[in-house]
mmCIF file of the N, C-alpha and C atoms, coordinates in Angstrom:
data_MODEL
# 
_entry.id   MODEL 
# 
loop_
_atom_site.group_PDB 
_atom_site.id 
_atom_site.type_symbol 
_atom_site.label_atom_id 
_atom_site.label_alt_id 
_atom_site.label_comp_id 
_atom_site.label_asym_id 
_atom_site.label_entity_id 
_atom_site.label_seq_id 
_atom_site.pdbx_PDB_ins_code 
_atom_site.Cartn_x 
_atom_site.Cartn_y 
_atom_site.Cartn_z 
_atom_site.occupancy 
_atom_site.B_iso_or_equiv 
_atom_site.pdbx_formal_charge 
_atom_site.auth_seq_id 
_atom_site.auth_comp_id 
_atom_site.auth_asym_id 
_atom_site.auth_atom_id 
_atom_site.pdbx_PDB_model_num 
ATOM 1   N N  . MET A 1 1  ? -16.100 -6.063  2.763   1.00 0.00 ? 1  MET A N  1 
ATOM 2   C CA . MET A 1 1  ? -16.659 -5.903  1.429   1.00 0.00 ? 1  MET A CA 1 
ATOM 3   C C  . MET A 1 1  ? -15.921 -6.830  0.473   1.00 0.00 ? 1  MET A C  1 
ATOM 4   N N  . ALA A 1 2  ? -16.648 -7.643  -0.247  1.00 0.00 ? 2  ALA A N  1 
ATOM 5   C CA . ALA A 1 2  ? -16.084 -8.527  -1.267  1.00 0.00 ? 2  ALA A CA 1 
ATOM 6   C C  . ALA A 1 2  ? -16.230 -7.847  -2.627  1.00 0.00 ? 2  ALA A C  1 
ATOM 7   N N  . ILE A 1 3  ? -15.134 -7.809  -3.371  1.00 0.00 ? 3  ILE A N  1 
ATOM 8   C CA . ILE A 1 3  ? -15.120 -7.157  -4.681  1.00 0.00 ? 3  ILE A CA 1 
ATOM 9   C C  . ILE A 1 3  ? -14.503 -8.105  -5.702  1.00 0.00 ? 3  ILE A C  1 
ATOM 10  N N  . ALA A 1 4  ? -15.097 -8.129  -6.888  1.00 0.00 ? 4  ALA A N  1 
ATOM 11  C CA . ALA A 1 4  ? -14.541 -8.916  -7.988  1.00 0.00 ? 4  ALA A CA 1 
ATOM 12  C C  . ALA A 1 4  ? -14.732 -8.156  -9.292  1.00 0.00 ? 4  ALA A C  1 
ATOM 13  N N  . TYR A 1 5  ? -13.808 -8.356  -10.194 1.00 0.00 ? 5  TYR A N  1 
ATOM 14  C CA . TYR A 1 5  ? -13.949 -7.875  -11.560 1.00 0.00 ? 5  TYR A CA 1 
ATOM 15  C C  . TYR A 1 5  ? -14.249 -9.099  -12.412 1.00 0.00 ? 5  TYR A C  1 
ATOM 16  N N  . VAL A 1 6  ? -15.296 -9.009  -13.213 1.00 0.00 ? 6  VAL A N  1 
ATOM 17  C CA . VAL A 1 6  ? -15.707 -10.140 -14.036 1.00 0.00 ? 6  VAL A CA 1 
ATOM 18  C C  . VAL A 1 6  ? -15.515 -9.768  -15.505 1.00 0.00 ? 6  VAL A C  1 
ATOM 19  N N  . LEU A 1 7  ? -14.667 -10.523 -16.183 1.00 0.00 ? 7  LEU A N  1 
ATOM 20  C CA . LEU A 1 7  ? -14.460 -10.364 -17.619 1.00 0.00 ? 7  LEU A CA 1 
ATOM 21  C C  . LEU A 1 7  ? -15.442 -11.287 -18.319 1.00 0.00 ? 7  LEU A C  1 
ATOM 22  N N  . ILE A 1 8  ? -16.196 -10.741 -19.247 1.00 0.00 ? 8  ILE A N  1 
ATOM 23  C CA . ILE A 1 8  ? -17.296 -11.477 -19.867 1.00 0.00 ? 8  ILE A CA 1 
ATOM 24  C C  . ILE A 1 8  ? -17.107 -11.546 -21.376 1.00 0.00 ? 8  ILE A C  1 
ATOM 25  N N  . ASN A 1 9  ? -17.290 -12.732 -21.924 1.00 0.00 ? 9  ASN A N  1 
ATOM 26  C CA . ASN A 1 9  ? -17.369 -12.925 -23.371 1.00 0.00 ? 9  ASN A CA 1 
ATOM 27  C C  . ASN A 1 9  ? -18.818 -13.214 -23.717 1.00 0.00 ? 9  ASN A C  1 
ATOM 28  N N  . CYS A 1 10 ? -19.294 -12.572 -24.767 1.00 0.00 ? 10 CYS A N  1 
ATOM 29  C CA . CYS A 1 10 ? -20.680 -12.800 -25.175 1.00 0.00 ? 10 CYS A CA 1 
ATOM 30  C C  . CYS A 1 10 ? -20.735 -13.110 -26.670 1.00 0.00 ? 10 CYS A C  1 
ATOM 31  N N  . ASP A 1 11 ? -21.895 -13.564 -27.104 1.00 0.00 ? 11 ASP A N  1 
ATOM 32  C CA . ASP A 1 11 ? -22.090 -13.859 -28.518 1.00 0.00 ? 11 ASP A CA 1 
ATOM 33  C C  . ASP A 1 11 ? -21.884 -12.587 -29.339 1.00 0.00 ? 11 ASP A C  1 
ATOM 34  N N  . LEU A 1 12 ? -21.314 -12.739 -30.511 1.00 0.00 ? 12 LEU A N  1 
ATOM 35  C CA . LEU A 1 12 ? -21.007 -11.621 -31.396 1.00 0.00 ? 12 LEU A CA 1 
ATOM 36  C C  . LEU A 1 12 ? -22.228 -10.733 -31.622 1.00 0.00 ? 12 LEU A C  1 
ATOM 37  N N  . GLY A 1 13 ? -22.055 -9.434  -31.395 1.00 0.00 ? 13 GLY A N  1 
ATOM 38  C CA . GLY A 1 13 ? -23.117 -8.472  -31.639 1.00 0.00 ? 13 GLY A CA 1 
ATOM 39  C C  . GLY A 1 13 ? -24.129 -8.320  -30.524 1.00 0.00 ? 13 GLY A C  1 
ATOM 40  N N  . ASN A 1 14 ? -23.931 -8.998  -29.408 1.00 0.00 ? 14 ASN A N  1 
ATOM 41  C CA . ASN A 1 14 ? -24.893 -8.936  -28.311 1.00 0.00 ? 14 ASN A CA 1 
ATOM 42  C C  . ASN A 1 14 ? -24.354 -8.235  -27.068 1.00 0.00 ? 14 ASN A C  1 
ATOM 43  N N  . ASP A 1 15 ? -23.223 -7.556  -27.190 1.00 0.00 ? 15 ASP A N  1 
ATOM 44  C CA . ASP A 1 15 ? -22.624 -6.927  -26.023 1.00 0.00 ? 15 ASP A CA 1 
ATOM 45  C C  . ASP A 1 15 ? -23.509 -5.842  -25.411 1.00 0.00 ? 15 ASP A C  1 
ATOM 46  N N  . GLU A 1 16 ? -24.163 -5.035  -26.218 1.00 0.00 ? 16 GLU A N  1 
ATOM 47  C CA . GLU A 1 16 ? -25.027 -3.976  -25.672 1.00 0.00 ? 16 GLU A CA 1 
ATOM 48  C C  . GLU A 1 16 ? -26.213 -4.560  -24.908 1.00 0.00 ? 16 GLU A C  1 
ATOM 49  N N  . GLN A 1 17 ? -26.775 -5.638  -25.404 1.00 0.00 ? 17 GLN A N  1 
ATOM 50  C CA . GLN A 1 17 ? -27.893 -6.299  -24.724 1.00 0.00 ? 17 GLN A CA 1 
ATOM 51  C C  . GLN A 1 17 ? -27.439 -6.855  -23.375 1.00 0.00 ? 17 GLN A C  1 
ATOM 52  N N  . VAL A 1 18 ? -26.269 -7.476  -23.338 1.00 0.00 ? 18 VAL A N  1 
ATOM 53  C CA . VAL A 1 18 ? -25.739 -8.024  -22.087 1.00 0.00 ? 18 VAL A CA 1 
ATOM 54  C C  . VAL A 1 18 ? -25.441 -6.894  -21.105 1.00 0.00 ? 18 VAL A C  1 
ATOM 55  N N  . ILE A 1 19 ? -24.863 -5.801  -21.574 1.00 0.00 ? 19 ILE A N  1 
ATOM 56  C CA . ILE A 1 19 ? -24.581 -4.649  -20.709 1.00 0.00 ? 19 ILE A CA 1 
ATOM 57  C C  . ILE A 1 19 ? -25.868 -4.122  -20.086 1.00 0.00 ? 19 ILE A C  1 
ATOM 58  N N  . GLU A 1 20 ? -26.931 -4.019  -20.856 1.00 0.00 ? 20 GLU A N  1 
ATOM 59  C CA . GLU A 1 20 ? -28.217 -3.550  -20.318 1.00 0.00 ? 20 GLU A CA 1 
ATOM 60  C C  . GLU A 1 20 ? -28.733 -4.479  -19.224 1.00 0.00 ? 20 GLU A C  1 
ATOM 61  N N  . GLU A 1 21 ? -28.582 -5.778  -19.406 1.00 0.00 ? 21 GLU A N  1 
ATOM 62  C CA . GLU A 1 21 ? -29.005 -6.742  -18.381 1.00 0.00 ? 21 GLU A CA 1 
ATOM 63  C C  . GLU A 1 21 ? -28.161 -6.589  -17.115 1.00 0.00 ? 21 GLU A C  1 
ATOM 64  N N  . LEU A 1 22 ? -26.861 -6.386  -17.282 1.00 0.00 ? 22 LEU A N  1 
ATOM 65  C CA . LEU A 1 22 ? -25.968 -6.230  -16.138 1.00 0.00 ? 22 LEU A CA 1 
ATOM 66  C C  . LEU A 1 22 ? -26.323 -4.999  -15.307 1.00 0.00 ? 22 LEU A C  1 
ATOM 67  N N  . LYS A 1 23 ? -26.775 -3.942  -15.957 1.00 0.00 ? 23 LYS A N  1 
ATOM 68  C CA . LYS A 1 23 ? -27.142 -2.706  -15.248 1.00 0.00 ? 23 LYS A CA 1 
ATOM 69  C C  . LYS A 1 23 ? -28.288 -2.918  -14.269 1.00 0.00 ? 23 LYS A C  1 
ATOM 70  N N  . HIS A 1 24 ? -29.074 -3.967  -14.446 1.00 0.00 ? 24 HIS A N  1 
ATOM 71  C CA . HIS A 1 24 ? -30.227 -4.239  -13.582 1.00 0.00 ? 24 HIS A CA 1 
ATOM 72  C C  . HIS A 1 24 ? -29.883 -5.149  -12.402 1.00 0.00 ? 24 HIS A C  1 
ATOM 73  N N  . ILE A 1 25 ? -28.634 -5.562  -12.284 1.00 0.00 ? 25 ILE A N  1 
ATOM 74  C CA . ILE A 1 25 ? -28.202 -6.409  -11.167 1.00 0.00 ? 25 ILE A CA 1 
ATOM 75  C C  . ILE A 1 25 ? -27.609 -5.496  -10.097 1.00 0.00 ? 25 ILE A C  1 
ATOM 76  N N  . SER A 1 26 ? -28.189 -5.504  -8.913  1.00 0.00 ? 26 SER A N  1 
ATOM 77  C CA . SER A 1 26 ? -27.815 -4.532  -7.878  1.00 0.00 ? 26 SER A CA 1 
ATOM 78  C C  . SER A 1 26 ? -26.356 -4.616  -7.435  1.00 0.00 ? 26 SER A C  1 
ATOM 79  N N  . ASP A 1 27 ? -25.760 -5.790  -7.435  1.00 0.00 ? 27 ASP A N  1 
ATOM 80  C CA . ASP A 1 27 ? -24.364 -5.921  -7.003  1.00 0.00 ? 27 ASP A CA 1 
ATOM 81  C C  . ASP A 1 27 ? -23.360 -5.496  -8.072  1.00 0.00 ? 27 ASP A C  1 
ATOM 82  N N  . VAL A 1 28 ? -23.812 -5.286  -9.300  1.00 0.00 ? 28 VAL A N  1 
ATOM 83  C CA . VAL A 1 28 ? -22.931 -4.802  -10.364 1.00 0.00 ? 28 VAL A CA 1 
ATOM 84  C C  . VAL A 1 28 ? -22.840 -3.288  -10.227 1.00 0.00 ? 28 VAL A C  1 
ATOM 85  N N  . LYS A 1 29 ? -21.657 -2.808  -9.864  1.00 0.00 ? 29 LYS A N  1 
ATOM 86  C CA . LYS A 1 29 ? -21.456 -1.384  -9.581  1.00 0.00 ? 29 LYS A CA 1 
ATOM 87  C C  . LYS A 1 29 ? -20.945 -0.607  -10.782 1.00 0.00 ? 29 LYS A C  1 
ATOM 88  N N  . GLU A 1 30 ? -20.222 -1.276  -11.672 1.00 0.00 ? 30 GLU A N  1 
ATOM 89  C CA . GLU A 1 30 ? -19.718 -0.649  -12.897 1.00 0.00 ? 30 GLU A CA 1 
ATOM 90  C C  . GLU A 1 30 ? -19.750 -1.682  -14.008 1.00 0.00 ? 30 GLU A C  1 
ATOM 91  N N  . VAL A 1 31 ? -20.006 -1.224  -15.210 1.00 0.00 ? 31 VAL A N  1 
ATOM 92  C CA . VAL A 1 31 ? -19.959 -2.128  -16.365 1.00 0.00 ? 31 VAL A CA 1 
ATOM 93  C C  . VAL A 1 31 ? -19.470 -1.335  -17.577 1.00 0.00 ? 31 VAL A C  1 
ATOM 94  N N  . ASN A 1 32 ? -18.518 -1.930  -18.304 1.00 0.00 ? 32 ASN A N  1 
ATOM 95  C CA . ASN A 1 32 ? -17.923 -1.267  -19.461 1.00 0.00 ? 32 ASN A CA 1 
ATOM 96  C C  . ASN A 1 32 ? -17.707 -2.262  -20.587 1.00 0.00 ? 32 ASN A C  1 
ATOM 97  N N  . GLY A 1 33 ? -17.957 -1.819  -21.809 1.00 0.00 ? 33 GLY A N  1 
ATOM 98  C CA . GLY A 1 33 ? -17.551 -2.586  -22.973 1.00 0.00 ? 33 GLY A CA 1 
ATOM 99  C C  . GLY A 1 33 ? -16.061 -2.347  -23.181 1.00 0.00 ? 33 GLY A C  1 
ATOM 100 N N  . VAL A 1 34 ? -15.311 -3.381  -23.555 1.00 0.00 ? 34 VAL A N  1 
ATOM 101 C CA . VAL A 1 34 ? -13.862 -3.247  -23.718 1.00 0.00 ? 34 VAL A CA 1 
ATOM 102 C C  . VAL A 1 34 ? -13.401 -3.922  -25.004 1.00 0.00 ? 34 VAL A C  1 
ATOM 103 N N  . PHE A 1 35 ? -12.231 -3.505  -25.483 1.00 0.00 ? 35 PHE A N  1 
ATOM 104 C CA . PHE A 1 35 ? -11.577 -4.158  -26.615 1.00 0.00 ? 35 PHE A CA 1 
ATOM 105 C C  . PHE A 1 35 ? -10.590 -5.181  -26.076 1.00 0.00 ? 35 PHE A C  1 
ATOM 106 N N  . GLY A 1 36 ? -10.358 -6.232  -26.822 1.00 0.00 ? 36 GLY A N  1 
ATOM 107 C CA . GLY A 1 36 ? -9.368  -7.226  -26.419 1.00 0.00 ? 36 GLY A CA 1 
ATOM 108 C C  . GLY A 1 36 ? -9.958  -8.622  -26.392 1.00 0.00 ? 36 GLY A C  1 
ATOM 109 N N  . ALA A 1 37 ? -9.407  -9.455  -25.541 1.00 0.00 ? 37 ALA A N  1 
ATOM 110 C CA . ALA A 1 37 ? -9.816  -10.859 -25.467 1.00 0.00 ? 37 ALA A CA 1 
ATOM 111 C C  . ALA A 1 37 ? -11.212 -11.036 -24.888 1.00 0.00 ? 37 ALA A C  1 
ATOM 112 N N  . HIS A 1 38 ? -11.707 -10.026 -24.171 1.00 0.00 ? 38 HIS A N  1 
ATOM 113 C CA . HIS A 1 38 ? -13.034 -10.092 -23.561 1.00 0.00 ? 38 HIS A CA 1 
ATOM 114 C C  . HIS A 1 38 ? -13.873 -8.933  -24.083 1.00 0.00 ? 38 HIS A C  1 
ATOM 115 N N  . ASP A 1 39 ? -15.181 -9.037  -23.915 1.00 0.00 ? 39 ASP A N  1 
ATOM 116 C CA . ASP A 1 39 ? -16.094 -8.032  -24.453 1.00 0.00 ? 39 ASP A CA 1 
ATOM 117 C C  . ASP A 1 39 ? -16.560 -7.013  -23.416 1.00 0.00 ? 39 ASP A C  1 
ATOM 118 N N  . ILE A 1 40 ? -16.698 -7.455  -22.164 1.00 0.00 ? 40 ILE A N  1 
ATOM 119 C CA . ILE A 1 40 ? -17.288 -6.621  -21.116 1.00 0.00 ? 40 ILE A CA 1 
ATOM 120 C C  . ILE A 1 40 ? -16.494 -6.801  -19.829 1.00 0.00 ? 40 ILE A C  1 
ATOM 121 N N  . LEU A 1 41 ? -16.338 -5.702  -19.080 1.00 0.00 ? 41 LEU A N  1 
ATOM 122 C CA . LEU A 1 41 ? -15.727 -5.734  -17.753 1.00 0.00 ? 41 LEU A CA 1 
ATOM 123 C C  . LEU A 1 41 ? -16.762 -5.217  -16.762 1.00 0.00 ? 41 LEU A C  1 
ATOM 124 N N  . ALA A 1 42 ? -17.059 -6.022  -15.748 1.00 0.00 ? 42 ALA A N  1 
ATOM 125 C CA . ALA A 1 42 ? -18.035 -5.628  -14.728 1.00 0.00 ? 42 ALA A CA 1 
ATOM 126 C C  . ALA A 1 42 ? -17.377 -5.669  -13.355 1.00 0.00 ? 42 ALA A C  1 
ATOM 127 N N  . LYS A 1 43 ? -17.621 -4.635  -12.559 1.00 0.00 ? 43 LYS A N  1 
ATOM 128 C CA . LYS A 1 43 ? -17.173 -4.622  -11.166 1.00 0.00 ? 43 LYS A CA 1 
ATOM 129 C C  . LYS A 1 43 ? -18.360 -5.034  -10.311 1.00 0.00 ? 43 LYS A C  1 
ATOM 130 N N  . VAL A 1 44 ? -18.155 -6.058  -9.493  1.00 0.00 ? 44 VAL A N  1 
ATOM 131 C CA . VAL A 1 44 ? -19.230 -6.605  -8.665  1.00 0.00 ? 44 VAL A CA 1 
ATOM 132 C C  . VAL A 1 44 ? -18.816 -6.472  -7.204  1.00 0.00 ? 44 VAL A C  1 
ATOM 133 N N  . GLU A 1 45 ? -19.718 -5.935  -6.375  1.00 0.00 ? 45 GLU A N  1 
ATOM 134 C CA . GLU A 1 45 ? -19.444 -5.761  -4.949  1.00 0.00 ? 45 GLU A CA 1 
ATOM 135 C C  . GLU A 1 45 ? -20.584 -6.333  -4.132  1.00 0.00 ? 45 GLU A C  1 
ATOM 136 N N  . SER A 1 46 ? -20.226 -6.926  -2.992  1.00 0.00 ? 46 SER A N  1 
ATOM 137 C CA . SER A 1 46 ? -21.228 -7.447  -2.069  1.00 0.00 ? 46 SER A CA 1 
ATOM 138 C C  . SER A 1 46 ? -20.629 -7.471  -0.671  1.00 0.00 ? 46 SER A C  1 
ATOM 139 N N  . ASP A 1 47 ? -21.495 -7.543  0.331   1.00 0.00 ? 47 ASP A N  1 
ATOM 140 C CA . ASP A 1 47 ? -21.024 -7.588  1.714   1.00 0.00 ? 47 ASP A CA 1 
ATOM 141 C C  . ASP A 1 47 ? -20.350 -8.911  2.045   1.00 0.00 ? 47 ASP A C  1 
ATOM 142 N N  . GLN A 1 48 ? -20.745 -9.975  1.368   1.00 0.00 ? 48 GLN A N  1 
ATOM 143 C CA . GLN A 1 48 ? -20.211 -11.297 1.671   1.00 0.00 ? 48 GLN A CA 1 
ATOM 144 C C  . GLN A 1 48 ? -19.774 -12.000 0.391   1.00 0.00 ? 48 GLN A C  1 
ATOM 145 N N  . ILE A 1 49 ? -18.740 -12.815 0.506   1.00 0.00 ? 49 ILE A N  1 
ATOM 146 C CA . ILE A 1 49 ? -18.243 -13.565 -0.649  1.00 0.00 ? 49 ILE A CA 1 
ATOM 147 C C  . ILE A 1 49 ? -19.307 -14.512 -1.187  1.00 0.00 ? 49 ILE A C  1 
ATOM 148 N N  . SER A 1 50 ? -20.104 -15.100 -0.312  1.00 0.00 ? 50 SER A N  1 
ATOM 149 C CA . SER A 1 50 ? -21.144 -16.033 -0.771  1.00 0.00 ? 50 SER A CA 1 
ATOM 150 C C  . SER A 1 50 ? -22.178 -15.324 -1.642  1.00 0.00 ? 50 SER A C  1 
ATOM 151 N N  . ALA A 1 51 ? -22.532 -14.101 -1.294  1.00 0.00 ? 51 ALA A N  1 
ATOM 152 C CA . ALA A 1 51 ? -23.480 -13.328 -2.100  1.00 0.00 ? 51 ALA A CA 1 
ATOM 153 C C  . ALA A 1 51 ? -22.853 -12.929 -3.432  1.00 0.00 ? 51 ALA A C  1 
ATOM 154 N N  . LEU A 1 52 ? -21.570 -12.621 -3.394  1.00 0.00 ? 52 LEU A N  1 
ATOM 155 C CA . LEU A 1 52 ? -20.844 -12.285 -4.617  1.00 0.00 ? 52 LEU A CA 1 
ATOM 156 C C  . LEU A 1 52 ? -20.822 -13.482 -5.565  1.00 0.00 ? 52 LEU A C  1 
ATOM 157 N N  . ARG A 1 53 ? -20.521 -14.641 -5.027  1.00 0.00 ? 53 ARG A N  1 
ATOM 158 C CA . ARG A 1 53 ? -20.509 -15.881 -5.819  1.00 0.00 ? 53 ARG A CA 1 
ATOM 159 C C  . ARG A 1 53 ? -21.886 -16.144 -6.421  1.00 0.00 ? 53 ARG A C  1 
ATOM 160 N N  . ASP A 1 54 ? -22.925 -15.924 -5.630  1.00 0.00 ? 54 ASP A N  1 
ATOM 161 C CA . ASP A 1 54 ? -24.293 -16.132 -6.098  1.00 0.00 ? 54 ASP A CA 1 
ATOM 162 C C  . ASP A 1 54 ? -24.623 -15.195 -7.258  1.00 0.00 ? 54 ASP A C  1 
ATOM 163 N N  . THR A 1 55 ? -24.231 -13.938 -7.142  1.00 0.00 ? 55 THR A N  1 
ATOM 164 C CA . THR A 1 55 ? -24.479 -12.969 -8.213  1.00 0.00 ? 55 THR A CA 1 
ATOM 165 C C  . THR A 1 55 ? -23.802 -13.402 -9.509  1.00 0.00 ? 55 THR A C  1 
ATOM 166 N N  . ILE A 1 56 ? -22.573 -13.865 -9.398  1.00 0.00 ? 56 ILE A N  1 
ATOM 167 C CA . ILE A 1 56 ? -21.828 -14.258 -10.595 1.00 0.00 ? 56 ILE A CA 1 
ATOM 168 C C  . ILE A 1 56 ? -22.386 -15.536 -11.205 1.00 0.00 ? 56 ILE A C  1 
ATOM 169 N N  . THR A 1 57 ? -22.609 -16.548 -10.386 1.00 0.00 ? 57 THR A N  1 
ATOM 170 C CA . THR A 1 57 ? -23.024 -17.847 -10.931 1.00 0.00 ? 57 THR A CA 1 
ATOM 171 C C  . THR A 1 57 ? -24.496 -17.925 -11.289 1.00 0.00 ? 57 THR A C  1 
ATOM 172 N N  . ARG A 1 58 ? -25.342 -17.267 -10.529 1.00 0.00 ? 58 ARG A N  1 
ATOM 173 C CA . ARG A 1 58 ? -26.787 -17.405 -10.754 1.00 0.00 ? 58 ARG A CA 1 
ATOM 174 C C  . ARG A 1 58 ? -27.430 -16.245 -11.498 1.00 0.00 ? 58 ARG A C  1 
ATOM 175 N N  . LYS A 1 59 ? -26.715 -15.140 -11.616 1.00 0.00 ? 59 LYS A N  1 
ATOM 176 C CA . LYS A 1 59 ? -27.283 -13.996 -12.335 1.00 0.00 ? 59 LYS A CA 1 
ATOM 177 C C  . LYS A 1 59 ? -26.482 -13.674 -13.591 1.00 0.00 ? 59 LYS A C  1 
ATOM 178 N N  . ILE A 1 60 ? -25.206 -13.345 -13.426 1.00 0.00 ? 60 ILE A N  1 
ATOM 179 C CA . ILE A 1 60 ? -24.405 -12.930 -14.579 1.00 0.00 ? 60 ILE A CA 1 
ATOM 180 C C  . ILE A 1 60 ? -24.261 -14.063 -15.593 1.00 0.00 ? 60 ILE A C  1 
ATOM 181 N N  . ARG A 1 61 ? -23.882 -15.240 -15.147 1.00 0.00 ? 61 ARG A N  1 
ATOM 182 C CA . ARG A 1 61 ? -23.669 -16.355 -16.080 1.00 0.00 ? 61 ARG A CA 1 
ATOM 183 C C  . ARG A 1 61 ? -24.956 -16.855 -16.716 1.00 0.00 ? 61 ARG A C  1 
ATOM 184 N N  . LYS A 1 62 ? -26.101 -16.503 -16.162 1.00 0.00 ? 62 LYS A N  1 
ATOM 185 C CA . LYS A 1 62 ? -27.394 -16.944 -16.706 1.00 0.00 ? 62 LYS A CA 1 
ATOM 186 C C  . LYS A 1 62 ? -27.975 -15.968 -17.731 1.00 0.00 ? 62 LYS A C  1 
ATOM 187 N N  . ILE A 1 63 ? -27.327 -14.824 -17.924 1.00 0.00 ? 63 ILE A N  1 
ATOM 188 C CA . ILE A 1 63 ? -27.812 -13.850 -18.904 1.00 0.00 ? 63 ILE A CA 1 
ATOM 189 C C  . ILE A 1 63 ? -27.683 -14.452 -20.303 1.00 0.00 ? 63 ILE A C  1 
ATOM 190 N N  . ASP A 1 64 ? -28.747 -14.304 -21.097 1.00 0.00 ? 64 ASP A N  1 
ATOM 191 C CA . ASP A 1 64 ? -28.709 -14.781 -22.481 1.00 0.00 ? 64 ASP A CA 1 
ATOM 192 C C  . ASP A 1 64 ? -27.528 -14.155 -23.215 1.00 0.00 ? 64 ASP A C  1 
ATOM 193 N N  . HIS A 1 65 ? -26.865 -14.929 -24.020 1.00 0.00 ? 65 HIS A N  1 
ATOM 194 C CA . HIS A 1 65 ? -25.748 -14.531 -24.875 1.00 0.00 ? 65 HIS A CA 1 
ATOM 195 C C  . HIS A 1 65 ? -24.418 -14.392 -24.141 1.00 0.00 ? 65 HIS A C  1 
ATOM 196 N N  . VAL A 1 66 ? -24.360 -14.662 -22.826 1.00 0.00 ? 66 VAL A N  1 
ATOM 197 C CA . VAL A 1 66 ? -23.071 -14.724 -22.134 1.00 0.00 ? 66 VAL A CA 1 
ATOM 198 C C  . VAL A 1 66 ? -22.467 -16.091 -22.430 1.00 0.00 ? 66 VAL A C  1 
ATOM 199 N N  . ARG A 1 67 ? -21.286 -16.096 -23.040 1.00 0.00 ? 67 ARG A N  1 
ATOM 200 C CA . ARG A 1 67 ? -20.616 -17.356 -23.390 1.00 0.00 ? 67 ARG A CA 1 
ATOM 201 C C  . ARG A 1 67 ? -19.686 -17.836 -22.289 1.00 0.00 ? 67 ARG A C  1 
ATOM 202 N N  . SER A 1 68 ? -18.950 -16.912 -21.684 1.00 0.00 ? 68 SER A N  1 
ATOM 203 C CA . SER A 1 68 ? -18.017 -17.308 -20.627 1.00 0.00 ? 68 SER A CA 1 
ATOM 204 C C  . SER A 1 68 ? -17.680 -16.112 -19.750 1.00 0.00 ? 68 SER A C  1 
ATOM 205 N N  . THR A 1 69 ? -17.177 -16.414 -18.550 1.00 0.00 ? 69 THR A N  1 
ATOM 206 C CA . THR A 1 69 ? -16.732 -15.366 -17.634 1.00 0.00 ? 69 THR A CA 1 
ATOM 207 C C  . THR A 1 69 ? -15.387 -15.764 -17.037 1.00 0.00 ? 69 THR A C  1 
ATOM 208 N N  . LEU A 1 70 ? -14.636 -14.764 -16.633 1.00 0.00 ? 70 LEU A N  1 
ATOM 209 C CA . LEU A 1 70 ? -13.398 -14.952 -15.888 1.00 0.00 ? 70 LEU A CA 1 
ATOM 210 C C  . LEU A 1 70 ? -13.467 -13.989 -14.712 1.00 0.00 ? 70 LEU A C  1 
ATOM 211 N N  . THR A 1 71 ? -13.437 -14.523 -13.502 1.00 0.00 ? 71 THR A N  1 
ATOM 212 C CA . THR A 1 71 ? -13.602 -13.709 -12.303 1.00 0.00 ? 71 THR A CA 1 
ATOM 213 C C  . THR A 1 71 ? -12.256 -13.451 -11.644 1.00 0.00 ? 71 THR A C  1 
ATOM 214 N N  . LEU A 1 72 ? -11.983 -12.176 -11.371 1.00 0.00 ? 72 LEU A N  1 
ATOM 215 C CA . LEU A 1 72 ? -10.770 -11.755 -10.684 1.00 0.00 ? 72 LEU A CA 1 
ATOM 216 C C  . LEU A 1 72 ? -11.181 -11.194 -9.325  1.00 0.00 ? 72 LEU A C  1 
ATOM 217 N N  . MET A 1 73 ? -10.900 -11.942 -8.269  1.00 0.00 ? 73 MET A N  1 
ATOM 218 C CA . MET A 1 73 ? -11.251 -11.511 -6.914  1.00 0.00 ? 73 MET A CA 1 
ATOM 219 C C  . MET A 1 73 ? -10.221 -10.502 -6.411  1.00 0.00 ? 73 MET A C  1 
ATOM 220 N N  . VAL A 1 74 ? -10.698 -9.424  -5.823  1.00 0.00 ? 74 VAL A N  1 
ATOM 221 C CA . VAL A 1 74 ? -9.812  -8.431  -5.220  1.00 0.00 ? 74 VAL A CA 1 
ATOM 222 C C  . VAL A 1 74 ? -9.398  -8.946  -3.844  1.00 0.00 ? 74 VAL A C  1 
ATOM 223 N N  . ILE A 1 75 ? -8.091  -8.992  -3.596  1.00 0.00 ? 75 ILE A N  1 
ATOM 224 C CA . ILE A 1 75 ? -7.622  -9.451  -2.288  1.00 0.00 ? 75 ILE A CA 1 
ATOM 225 C C  . ILE A 1 75 ? -7.262  -8.286  -1.375  1.00 0.00 ? 75 ILE A C  1 
ATOM 226 N N  . GLU A 1 76 ? -6.964  -7.138  -1.989  1.00 0.00 ? 76 GLU A N  1 
ATOM 227 C CA . GLU A 1 76 ? -6.628  -5.962  -1.196  1.00 0.00 ? 76 GLU A CA 1 
ATOM 228 C C  . GLU A 1 76 ? -6.926  -4.723  -2.019  1.00 0.00 ? 76 GLU A C  1 
ATOM 229 N N  . GLU A 1 77 ? -7.656  -3.801  -1.424  1.00 0.00 ? 77 GLU A N  1 
ATOM 230 C CA . GLU A 1 77 ? -7.960  -2.539  -2.092  1.00 0.00 ? 77 GLU A CA 1 
ATOM 231 C C  . GLU A 1 77 ? -6.952  -1.511  -1.606  1.00 0.00 ? 77 GLU A C  1 
ATOM 232 N N  . LEU A 1 78 ? -6.162  -0.964  -2.517  1.00 0.00 ? 78 LEU A N  1 
ATOM 233 C CA . LEU A 1 78 ? -5.052  -0.095  -2.136  1.00 0.00 ? 78 LEU A CA 1 
ATOM 234 C C  . LEU A 1 78 ? -5.410  1.378   -2.060  1.00 0.00 ? 78 LEU A C  1 
ATOM 235 N N  . VAL A 1 79 ? -6.449  1.802   -2.710  1.00 0.00 ? 79 VAL A N  1 
ATOM 236 C CA . VAL A 1 79 ? -6.798  3.222   -2.724  1.00 0.00 ? 79 VAL A CA 1 
ATOM 237 C C  . VAL A 1 79 ? -8.078  3.444   -1.971  1.00 0.00 ? 79 VAL A C  1 
# 
């Protein structure tokens, strides 16, 4: 199982719209609005790293009002 946490910055005032779009992507398992340097935190899971990469580059980054993403790949799940 490939897992990544994606930190997302979006255009001011559009975080709720982006969150709604993320909820419709099957590989996005959790999505939360957050305070700090980023606006949204999404947990993305897939059976293969290539599918995970595809979800991030071709789906998440293509959502209207997404300005940037920072992807944190999980290398080991401890719990």
